[in-house]
TORNUBA-437243 format. One line per field, with one value per residue: residue number from 1; residue in one letter; x, y, z of N, C-alpha, C, O, CB in turn. Coordinates in nm, 2 decimals. Glycine has a CB too. Example, Ala and Ser with C-alpha at 12.3 -4.5 7.8 and 13.67 -1.06 7.14 Angstrom:
BEGIN
pos	[1, 2]
code	[A, S]
n.x	[1.32, 1.28]
n.y	[-0.57, -0.22]
n.z	[0.78, 0.71]
ca.x	[1.23, 1.37]
ca.y	[-0.45, -0.11]
ca.z	[0.78, 0.71]
c.x	[1.32, 1.29]
c.y	[-0.33, 0.00]
c.z	[0.78, 0.79]
o.x	[1.42, 1.34]
o.y	[-0.33, 0.11]
o.z	[0.85, 0.80]
cb.x	[1.13, 1.41]
cb.y	[-0.45, -0.06]
cb.z	[0.90, 0.57]
***
This chain:
BEGIN
pos	[1, 2, 3, 4, 5, 6, 7, 8, 9, 10, 11, 12, 13, 14, 15, 16, 17, 18, 19, 20, 21, 22, 23, 24, 25, 26, 27, 28, 29, 30, 31, 32, 33, 34, 35, 36, 37, 38, 39, 40, 41, 42, 43, 44, 45, 46, 47, 48, 49, 50, 51, 52, 53, 54, 55, 56, 57, 58, 59, 60, 61, 62, 63, 64, 65, 66, 67, 68, 69, 70, 71, 72, 73, 74, 75, 76, 77, 78, 79, 80, 81, 82, 83, 84, 85, 86, 87, 88, 89, 90, 91, 92, 93, 94, 95, 96, 97, 98, 99, 100, 101, 102, 103, 104, 105, 106, 107, 108, 109, 110, 111, 112, 113]
code	[V, G, D, S, A, D, G, F, P, G, L, P, G, W, G, A, K, S, A, A, A, V, L, A, H, Y, K, H, L, E, H, I, P, D, A, P, G, K, W, E, V, S, V, R, S, A, A, K, L, A, A, T, L, V, Q, Q, R, D, D, A, Y, L, F, R, T, I, A, T, L, Q, T, D, A, E, V, G, T, V, D, E, W, R, W, T, G, A, T, P, E, L, E, R, Y, A, A, L, L, D, A, P, D, L, V, R, T, A, N, S, L, A, A, A, R]
n.x	[1.86, 1.66, 1.38, 1.28, 1.11, 0.93, 0.83, 0.95, 1.11, 1.36, 1.64, 1.76, 2.08, 2.17, 2.31, 2.36, 2.62, 2.70, 2.49, 2.52, 2.78, 2.75, 2.54, 2.65, 2.83, 2.69, 2.45, 2.17, 1.93, 1.87, 2.11, 2.29, 2.48, 2.38, 2.56, 2.81, 3.08, 3.10, 3.07, 3.19, 3.28, 3.40, 3.27, 3.19, 3.09, 2.99, 2.89, 2.68, 2.52, 2.46, 2.32, 2.09, 1.99, 1.92, 1.72, 1.53, 1.48, 1.25, 1.11, 1.27, 1.24, 0.97, 0.96, 1.11, 0.95, 0.72, 0.83, 0.90, 0.84, 0.56, 0.51, 0.34, 0.08, -0.27, -0.47, -0.68, -0.86, -0.82, -1.08, -1.23, -1.15, -1.24, -1.40, -1.73, -1.91, -2.07, -2.09, -2.31, -2.15, -1.98, -2.17, -2.25, -2.01, -1.98, -2.20, -2.12, -1.91, -2.04, -2.07, -2.24, -2.21, -2.01, -2.09, -2.26, -2.07, -1.90, -2.07, -2.13, -1.87, -1.84, -2.04, -1.95, -1.75]
n.y	[1.98, 2.15, 2.38, 2.60, 2.82, 2.76, 2.53, 2.28, 2.00, 1.88, 1.65, 1.46, 1.56, 1.64, 1.93, 2.27, 2.28, 2.01, 1.93, 2.12, 2.05, 1.79, 1.80, 1.99, 1.84, 1.61, 1.71, 1.63, 1.46, 1.20, 1.11, 1.06, 0.82, 0.53, 0.40, 0.52, 0.48, 0.49, 0.76, 1.04, 1.27, 1.44, 1.44, 1.53, 1.27, 1.10, 0.83, 0.82, 1.02, 0.91, 0.68, 0.80, 0.93, 0.70, 0.59, 0.79, 0.89, 0.90, 1.10, 1.32, 1.35, 1.41, 1.66, 1.81, 1.82, 1.95, 2.20, 2.30, 2.55, 2.56, 2.66, 2.62, 2.59, 2.58, 2.85, 3.00, 3.30, 3.66, 3.77, 3.55, 3.53, 3.75, 3.91, 3.87, 3.87, 3.71, 3.35, 3.06, 2.86, 3.00, 3.09, 2.85, 2.78, 3.00, 2.96, 2.72, 2.81, 2.97, 3.24, 3.47, 3.74, 3.74, 3.68, 3.90, 4.11, 4.04, 4.07, 4.34, 4.45, 4.36, 4.51, 4.77, 4.80]
n.z	[0.56, 0.78, 0.79, 1.00, 0.99, 0.79, 0.89, 0.83, 0.94, 0.87, 0.84, 1.11, 1.24, 1.00, 0.92, 0.81, 0.70, 0.65, 0.48, 0.27, 0.17, 0.09, -0.10, -0.28, -0.41, -0.50, -0.61, -0.63, -0.42, -0.50, -0.60, -0.40, -0.25, -0.06, 0.10, 0.32, 0.26, -0.01, -0.06, -0.22, -0.10, 0.18, 0.50, 0.84, 1.06, 0.86, 0.84, 1.02, 0.92, 0.67, 0.75, 0.86, 0.63, 0.47, 0.63, 0.64, 0.38, 0.22, 0.36, 0.32, 0.04, 0.04, 0.19, 0.02, -0.21, -0.11, -0.05, -0.29, -0.52, -0.73, -1.05, -1.25, -1.19, -1.24, -1.18, -1.25, -1.35, -1.29, -1.27, -1.20, -0.94, -0.82, -0.55, -0.47, -0.28, 0.01, 0.00, -0.02, 0.09, 0.26, 0.44, 0.56, 0.69, 0.87, 1.03, 1.15, 1.30, 1.47, 1.41, 1.31, 1.23, 1.05, 0.79, 0.74, 0.76, 0.55, 0.33, 0.35, 0.30, 0.03, -0.09, -0.06, -0.25]
ca.x	[1.85, 1.52, 1.35, 1.18, 1.01, 0.82, 0.78, 1.01, 1.20, 1.49, 1.68, 1.85, 2.22, 2.21, 2.31, 2.39, 2.75, 2.70, 2.40, 2.58, 2.89, 2.71, 2.46, 2.73, 2.90, 2.59, 2.35, 2.04, 1.92, 1.88, 2.25, 2.37, 2.48, 2.34, 2.68, 2.90, 3.21, 3.09, 3.06, 3.31, 3.30, 3.43, 3.20, 3.19, 2.98, 2.93, 2.82, 2.55, 2.44, 2.41, 2.21, 1.97, 1.93, 1.86, 1.60, 1.44, 1.49, 1.12, 1.07, 1.35, 1.18, 0.84, 0.99, 1.16, 0.83, 0.64, 0.90, 0.93, 0.74, 0.50, 0.48, 0.25, -0.06, -0.38, -0.53, -0.80, -0.84, -0.85, -1.22, -1.28, -1.11, -1.30, -1.49, -1.87, -2.00, -2.07, -2.15, -2.37, -2.05, -1.93, -2.28, -2.24, -1.89, -2.01, -2.29, -2.04, -1.83, -2.13, -2.03, -2.34, -2.17, -1.91, -2.16, -2.31, -1.96, -1.86, -2.17, -2.10, -1.75, -1.87, -2.13, -1.87, -1.65]
ca.y	[2.10, 2.19, 2.53, 2.62, 2.92, 2.69, 2.41, 2.16, 1.96, 1.84, 1.52, 1.48, 1.55, 1.71, 2.07, 2.35, 2.25, 1.88, 1.93, 2.19, 1.98, 1.67, 1.84, 2.05, 1.73, 1.51, 1.79, 1.58, 1.36, 1.07, 1.07, 1.04, 0.68, 0.49, 0.36, 0.63, 0.44, 0.53, 0.90, 1.10, 1.39, 1.41, 1.52, 1.47, 1.18, 1.05, 0.70, 0.86, 1.09, 0.81, 0.60, 0.88, 0.95, 0.58, 0.57, 0.90, 0.94, 0.94, 1.23, 1.42, 1.37, 1.48, 1.80, 1.88, 1.84, 2.05, 2.33, 2.34, 2.63, 2.52, 2.78, 2.59, 2.55, 2.65, 2.93, 3.08, 3.44, 3.76, 3.79, 3.44, 3.54, 3.87, 3.89, 3.91, 3.86, 3.58, 3.24, 2.97, 2.79, 3.09, 3.09, 2.73, 2.79, 3.10, 2.89, 2.62, 2.89, 3.05, 3.38, 3.53, 3.87, 3.72, 3.69, 4.04, 4.19, 4.01, 4.13, 4.49, 4.48, 4.35, 4.62, 4.89, 4.80]
ca.z	[0.66, 0.81, 0.78, 1.11, 0.95, 0.71, 0.96, 0.78, 1.05, 0.82, 0.89, 1.23, 1.21, 0.87, 0.94, 0.69, 0.64, 0.59, 0.36, 0.16, 0.12, 0.01, -0.22, -0.37, -0.48, -0.57, -0.67, -0.60, -0.32, -0.56, -0.64, -0.28, -0.22, 0.07, 0.18, 0.33, 0.20, -0.15, -0.08, -0.28, -0.03, 0.32, 0.60, 0.97, 1.09, 0.74, 0.87, 1.09, 0.82, 0.57, 0.81, 0.87, 0.50, 0.43, 0.71, 0.62, 0.25, 0.18, 0.42, 0.25, -0.08, 0.07, 0.22, -0.11, -0.29, -0.04, -0.05, -0.43, -0.58, -0.85, -1.13, -1.36, -1.13, -1.30, -1.08, -1.30, -1.39, -1.19, -1.26, -1.12, -0.80, -0.77, -0.44, -0.51, -0.16, 0.08, -0.07, 0.07, 0.17, 0.37, 0.54, 0.64, 0.78, 0.97, 1.12, 1.23, 1.39, 1.55, 1.37, 1.21, 1.18, 0.94, 0.66, 0.73, 0.73, 0.41, 0.23, 0.36, 0.22, -0.11, -0.14, -0.06, -0.36]
c.x	[1.71, 1.50, 1.24, 1.07, 0.90, 0.77, 0.84, 1.12, 1.34, 1.52, 1.78, 2.00, 2.27, 2.19, 2.34, 2.52, 2.75, 2.61, 2.46, 2.69, 2.85, 2.63, 2.54, 2.80, 2.79, 2.47, 2.20, 2.04, 1.93, 2.02, 2.34, 2.37, 2.44, 2.46, 2.77, 3.04, 3.21, 3.08, 3.20, 3.34, 3.32, 3.35, 3.20, 3.07, 2.91, 2.85, 2.68, 2.46, 2.38, 2.30, 2.08, 1.91, 1.86, 1.73, 1.49, 1.44, 1.36, 1.07, 1.15, 1.29, 1.05, 0.87, 1.03, 1.04, 0.75, 0.70, 0.93, 0.81, 0.69, 0.46, 0.38, 0.11, -0.16, -0.46, -0.65, -0.76, -0.86, -1.00, -1.28, -1.25, -1.17, -1.40, -1.63, -1.96, -2.00, -2.14, -2.22, -2.27, -2.00, -2.04, -2.27, -2.12, -1.92, -2.11, -2.22, -1.96, -1.91, -2.09, -2.12, -2.29, -2.07, -1.98, -2.21, -2.19, -1.90, -1.94, -2.15, -1.98, -1.77, -1.95, -2.05, -1.77, -1.70]
c.y	[2.14, 2.34, 2.55, 2.72, 2.86, 2.56, 2.28, 2.12, 1.92, 1.70, 1.54, 1.46, 1.63, 1.86, 2.14, 2.31, 2.12, 1.87, 2.00, 2.12, 1.86, 1.70, 1.92, 1.95, 1.65, 1.58, 1.75, 1.47, 1.22, 1.02, 1.04, 0.89, 0.65, 0.46, 0.48, 0.60, 0.48, 0.68, 0.95, 1.24, 1.36, 1.50, 1.45, 1.39, 1.12, 0.92, 0.73, 0.93, 1.00, 0.72, 0.67, 0.90, 0.82, 0.56, 0.67, 0.96, 0.98, 1.07, 1.34, 1.45, 1.45, 1.63, 1.88, 1.91, 1.95, 2.19, 2.38, 2.43, 2.58, 2.64, 2.75, 2.55, 2.64, 2.72, 3.01, 3.22, 3.54, 3.77, 3.67, 3.45, 3.67, 3.84, 3.95, 3.90, 3.72, 3.47, 3.15, 2.89, 2.87, 3.09, 2.97, 2.73, 2.89, 3.04, 2.79, 2.69, 2.97, 3.20, 3.44, 3.66, 3.85, 3.74, 3.84, 4.13, 4.17, 4.07, 4.28, 4.53, 4.47, 4.46, 4.75, 4.90, 4.87]
c.z	[0.67, 0.79, 0.89, 1.07, 0.87, 0.78, 0.91, 0.88, 1.00, 0.87, 1.00, 1.19, 1.09, 0.89, 0.80, 0.62, 0.58, 0.47, 0.24, 0.09, 0.03, -0.11, -0.32, -0.46, -0.57, -0.64, -0.64, -0.50, -0.38, -0.59, -0.52, -0.25, -0.08, 0.16, 0.19, 0.27, 0.05, -0.17, -0.13, -0.22, 0.12, 0.41, 0.73, 0.99, 0.97, 0.76, 0.93, 0.99, 0.71, 0.62, 0.82, 0.74, 0.45, 0.50, 0.68, 0.48, 0.20, 0.24, 0.35, 0.12, -0.06, 0.10, 0.10, -0.20, -0.24, -0.06, -0.19, -0.48, -0.71, -0.93, -1.24, -1.31, -1.20, -1.18, -1.12, -1.34, -1.28, -1.17, -1.18, -0.97, -0.74, -0.66, -0.48, -0.40, -0.10, -0.01, 0.03, 0.16, 0.29, 0.48, 0.63, 0.74, 0.90, 1.07, 1.21, 1.33, 1.48, 1.53, 1.27, 1.15, 1.07, 0.81, 0.64, 0.69, 0.59, 0.31, 0.23, 0.28, 0.07, -0.17, -0.15, -0.17, -0.47]
o.x	[1.64, 1.60, 1.12, 0.96, 0.78, 0.68, 0.78, 1.21, 1.44, 1.44, 1.87, 2.04, 2.38, 2.09, 2.36, 2.52, 2.80, 2.65, 2.45, 2.70, 2.90, 2.65, 2.51, 2.82, 2.82, 2.41, 2.12, 2.13, 1.99, 2.04, 2.45, 2.26, 2.46, 2.45, 2.82, 3.11, 3.32, 3.08, 3.30, 3.41, 3.26, 3.36, 3.22, 2.96, 2.79, 2.74, 2.58, 2.34, 2.26, 2.20, 1.97, 1.78, 1.76, 1.63, 1.37, 1.40, 1.34, 1.01, 1.09, 1.28, 1.01, 0.80, 1.00, 1.03, 0.70, 0.63, 0.98, 0.70, 0.77, 0.38, 0.34, 0.03, -0.14, -0.52, -0.71, -0.64, -0.92, -1.05, -1.38, -1.33, -1.16, -1.49, -1.64, -2.08, -1.93, -2.24, -2.20, -2.29, -1.98, -2.01, -2.30, -2.14, -1.88, -2.09, -2.24, -1.94, -1.85, -2.07, -2.08, -2.33, -2.05, -1.92, -2.19, -2.20, -1.87, -1.89, -2.16, -1.98, -1.72, -1.92, -2.08, -1.72, -1.63]
o.y	[2.16, 2.42, 2.53, 2.72, 2.91, 2.50, 2.17, 2.19, 1.93, 1.64, 1.63, 1.37, 1.66, 1.92, 2.07, 2.30, 2.10, 1.81, 1.95, 2.12, 1.84, 1.65, 1.91, 1.97, 1.63, 1.52, 1.84, 1.39, 1.13, 0.90, 1.00, 0.83, 0.73, 0.49, 0.53, 0.70, 0.49, 0.73, 0.91, 1.32, 1.27, 1.63, 1.33, 1.42, 1.11, 0.91, 0.67, 0.90, 1.01, 0.70, 0.62, 0.89, 0.83, 0.52, 0.64, 1.08, 1.09, 1.15, 1.45, 1.57, 1.54, 1.71, 1.99, 2.02, 2.04, 2.29, 2.49, 2.38, 2.56, 2.72, 2.84, 2.49, 2.76, 2.65, 3.08, 3.25, 3.50, 3.79, 3.69, 3.40, 3.69, 3.76, 4.06, 3.92, 3.63, 3.50, 3.16, 2.85, 2.82, 3.09, 2.97, 2.69, 2.86, 3.06, 2.78, 2.64, 3.04, 3.27, 3.46, 3.70, 3.95, 3.80, 3.89, 4.22, 4.26, 4.13, 4.35, 4.63, 4.55, 4.51, 4.84, 5.01, 4.88]
o.z	[0.56, 0.77, 0.86, 1.12, 0.88, 0.72, 0.93, 0.91, 1.07, 0.94, 1.00, 1.12, 1.08, 0.89, 0.70, 0.50, 0.46, 0.36, 0.13, -0.03, -0.08, -0.22, -0.44, -0.58, -0.69, -0.72, -0.62, -0.49, -0.32, -0.61, -0.54, -0.23, 0.01, 0.28, 0.09, 0.24, 0.00, -0.29, -0.08, -0.28, 0.17, 0.40, 0.74, 0.95, 0.97, 0.70, 0.89, 0.99, 0.67, 0.55, 0.79, 0.72, 0.39, 0.44, 0.68, 0.46, 0.13, 0.17, 0.33, 0.08, -0.14, 0.04, 0.09, -0.25, -0.31, -0.08, -0.20, -0.49, -0.80, -0.89, -1.32, -1.39, -1.22, -1.09, -1.04, -1.35, -1.17, -1.05, -1.11, -0.89, -0.62, -0.68, -0.52, -0.41, -0.15, -0.08, 0.15, 0.27, 0.39, 0.60, 0.75, 0.85, 1.01, 1.19, 1.33, 1.44, 1.57, 1.63, 1.16, 1.04, 0.99, 0.72, 0.53, 0.61, 0.52, 0.21, 0.13, 0.21, 0.00, -0.28, -0.23, -0.19, -0.57]
cb.x	[1.94, 1.47, 1.30, 1.25, 1.08, 0.87, 0.64, 1.07, 1.15, 1.60, 1.75, 1.82, 2.27, 2.11, 2.41, 2.39, 2.86, 2.66, 2.27, 2.63, 2.99, 2.62, 2.34, 2.84, 2.97, 2.54, 2.36, 1.97, 1.78, 1.79, 2.31, 2.32, 2.62, 2.25, 2.75, 2.91, 3.23, 2.97, 3.03, 3.30, 3.17, 3.58, 3.05, 3.20, 2.88, 3.04, 2.90, 2.58, 2.52, 2.53, 2.26, 2.01, 2.04, 1.96, 1.63, 1.46, 1.56, 1.02, 1.11, 1.50, 1.15, 0.77, 1.09, 1.26, 0.75, 0.62, 1.03, 0.96, 0.79, 0.38, 0.60, 0.30, -0.06, -0.48, -0.43, -0.91, -0.92, -0.79, -1.29, -1.22, -0.96, -1.36, -1.45, -1.92, -2.14, -2.15, -2.04, -2.46, -1.93, -1.90, -2.41, -2.22, -1.76, -2.08, -2.40, -1.95, -1.73, -2.13, -1.88, -2.47, -2.10, -1.85, -2.28, -2.37, -1.85, -1.85, -2.31, -2.09, -1.64, -1.94, -2.25, -1.80, -1.62]
cb.y	[2.21, 2.15, 2.57, 2.66, 3.03, 2.67, 2.40, 2.18, 1.84, 1.94, 1.44, 1.37, 1.41, 1.66, 2.11, 2.50, 2.26, 1.77, 1.99, 2.33, 1.93, 1.58, 1.93, 2.14, 1.64, 1.42, 1.79, 1.53, 1.37, 1.08, 1.18, 1.12, 0.62, 0.36, 0.24, 0.67, 0.30, 0.46, 0.97, 1.11, 1.49, 1.43, 1.54, 1.59, 1.25, 1.02, 0.61, 0.94, 1.20, 0.72, 0.55, 1.02, 0.99, 0.46, 0.57, 1.01, 0.84, 0.83, 1.23, 1.38, 1.24, 1.41, 1.81, 1.79, 1.71, 2.02, 2.32, 2.22, 2.78, 2.42, 2.83, 2.47, 2.57, 2.56, 3.01, 3.08, 3.48, 3.89, 3.80, 3.31, 3.55, 3.96, 3.96, 3.83, 3.90, 3.60, 3.16, 2.87, 2.75, 3.23, 3.11, 2.61, 2.83, 3.23, 2.82, 2.54, 2.98, 3.01, 3.37, 3.54, 3.95, 3.58, 3.60, 4.08, 4.16, 3.86, 4.10, 4.54, 4.38, 4.21, 4.64, 4.90, 4.66]
cb.z	[0.61, 0.94, 0.64, 1.24, 0.87, 0.58, 0.95, 0.64, 1.12, 0.86, 0.77, 1.34, 1.20, 0.76, 1.04, 0.73, 0.75, 0.69, 0.40, 0.21, 0.23, 0.11, -0.17, -0.30, -0.39, -0.47, -0.82, -0.73, -0.25, -0.69, -0.72, -0.16, -0.25, 0.06, 0.12, 0.48, 0.22, -0.22, 0.06, -0.43, -0.05, 0.35, 0.55, 1.08, 1.18, 0.64, 0.96, 1.22, 0.75, 0.52, 0.95, 0.93, 0.40, 0.46, 0.86, 0.72, 0.15, 0.21, 0.57, 0.23, -0.15, 0.18, 0.33, -0.18, -0.31, 0.10, 0.02, -0.52, -0.59, -0.83, -1.19, -1.44, -0.98, -1.38, -1.01, -1.20, -1.51, -1.23, -1.40, -1.18, -0.79, -0.88, -0.31, -0.63, -0.20, 0.21, -0.15, 0.00, 0.07, 0.32, 0.47, 0.54, 0.71, 0.91, 1.04, 1.13, 1.31, 1.70, 1.32, 1.27, 1.29, 0.95, 0.65, 0.86, 0.83, 0.39, 0.27, 0.50, 0.27, -0.14, -0.05, 0.07, -0.40]
***
């Protein structure tokens, strides 16, 4: 099932009901057999759904990975994220964007803290 709010298209034909029924039984994508005749759950258009899954299984794995929240990512400390003013990198981007006021505004905000 896709998620339009997050931009995940999902697999064609796999709606909320079919995905829920199949995943309720198999729990994980890896456990869903390629052949619909081996499915131990009854869903409408099983042959078409199975064919789609076989053809786009890698996409399904990719979207699952992208949508899975990672809680062990190293993000540093609050002090490392504290804004201290414009950096040379910001100045380069501001120049590319032809936005010289961006650096001046950033420095004003940093000074006001």
